[in-house]
C-alpha positions in Angstrom: 5.0 -1.0 -19.0 7.4 -0.2 -16.2 6.1 -0.4 -12.5 7.3 0.6 -9.2 5.8 -1.0 -6.1 6.1 0.7 -2.7 5.9 -2.1 -0.2 5.0 -0.8 3.2 6.1 -3.3 5.9 7.5 -1.4 9.0 4.8 0.1 11.3 7.1 2.8 12.8 5.7 6.3 12.1 8.5 7.4 9.6 7.9 4.2 7.5 4.2 4.2 7.1 3.8 8.0 6.3 7.2 8.2 4.2 6.3 5.2 2.2 2.9 6.3 1.2 4.0 9.9 0.5 6.9 8.4 -1.9 4.2 6.5 -3.7 2.1 9.8 -4.0 5.2 11.6 -5.3 6.2 9.0 -7.9 2.6 9.0 -9.1 2.6 12.5 -9.8 5.0 11.9 -12.7 4.8 8.0 -13.5 2.1 8.3 -16.0 4.0 10.7 -18.2 7.2 8.8 -18.0 5.4 5.3 -19.1 5.4 4.0 -15.4 2.6 2.6 -13.1 2.8 2.9 -9.5 1.4 0.3 -6.8 1.4 0.1 -3.0 1.4 -3.1 -1.1 0.9 -3.1 2.9 1.8 -5.9 4.6 3.0 -7.3 8.1 3.0 -5.0 10.9 2.1 -1.8 8.7 -1.0 -3.4 7.4 -2.5 -3.4 11.0 -2.2 0.4 11.0 -4.5 0.4 8.2 -7.3 -0.2 10.7 -5.9 2.3 13.5 -7.9 5.3 11.9 -6.9 8.7 13.7 -5.3 6.7 16.9 -2.0 8.6 16.2 -0.9 11.5 13.9 1.5 9.3 11.8 -1.5 6.5 11.6 -3.9 9.3 10.2 -1.4 10.7 7.6 -0.9 6.8 6.7 -4.6 6.3 6.3 -5.3 9.5 4.7 -2.4 8.9 2.1 -3.7 5.5 1.4 -7.3 6.8 0.7 -5.9 9.5 -1.5 -3.8 6.8 -3.5 -6.7 4.9 -4.0 -8.7 7.9 -5.2 -6.0 8.8 -7.5 -6.5 5.4 -9.1 -3.2 3.6 -7.4 -3.8 -0.1 -6.7 -3.3 -0.5 -3.1 -3.2 -3.9 -1.9 -2.7 -5.9 1.3 -2.7 -9.5 2.4 -6.2 -11.3 2.6 -5.1 -13.8 5.1 -3.8 -11.2 7.5 -6.9 -9.2 7.1 -9.1 -12.3 8.0 -7.0 -12.9 11.1 -7.4 -9.3 12.2 -10.9 -9.1 11.3 -10.4 -6.2 8.9 -11.3 -7.9 5.6 -14.6 -6.1 5.2 -13.3 -2.7 6.2 -10.2 -2.7 4.0 -12.4 -3.9 1.1 -14.9 -1.0 1.7 -11.9 1.6 1.4 -11.0 0.1 -1.9 -7.9 -2.0 -1.0 -7.3 -5.0 -2.9 -6.8 -8.0 -0.8 -4.7 -10.8 -2.1 -2.4 -13.6 -0.7 1.0 -11.7 -0.2 3.1 -14.7 -1.6 1.1 -14.5 -4.9 1.6 -10.7 -5.0 5.3 -10.9 -4.4 5.8 -13.4 -7.2 3.5 -11.3 -9.4 6.1 -8.3 -8.9 8.9 -10.5 -9.7 7.0 -11.8 -12.9 6.2 -8.4 -14.1 9.8 -7.4 -13.4 8.5 -4.4 -11.2 11.1 -2.3 -8.8 10.0 -2.8 -5.5 11.0 -0.3 -2.7 10.3 -1.2 0.9 9.6 0.9 3.9 
């Protein structure tokens, strides 16, 4: 099955809010078109997963991530970064799938996924 991966890396307000919104919009039609959607947060954007409602964009980002997870979309992040930041337990509790980023990027390649970065 075809797959689209939204890779949220940059931590500016527009990237985090738009990247996760694009994932939501794609998810609206992906199943009927034979496609799955996945989100992978990494780098600076991953740190914004634990900021809560500190900023409007951060609140939007975190709400949209939680909505994607609730809708059955696989949302992942880097386990090593989470350990360094002390957020592994929090992110796992929220339903994020923590994996080694290197392995996830290779998996995307092997699955021939289309990766769109924000």
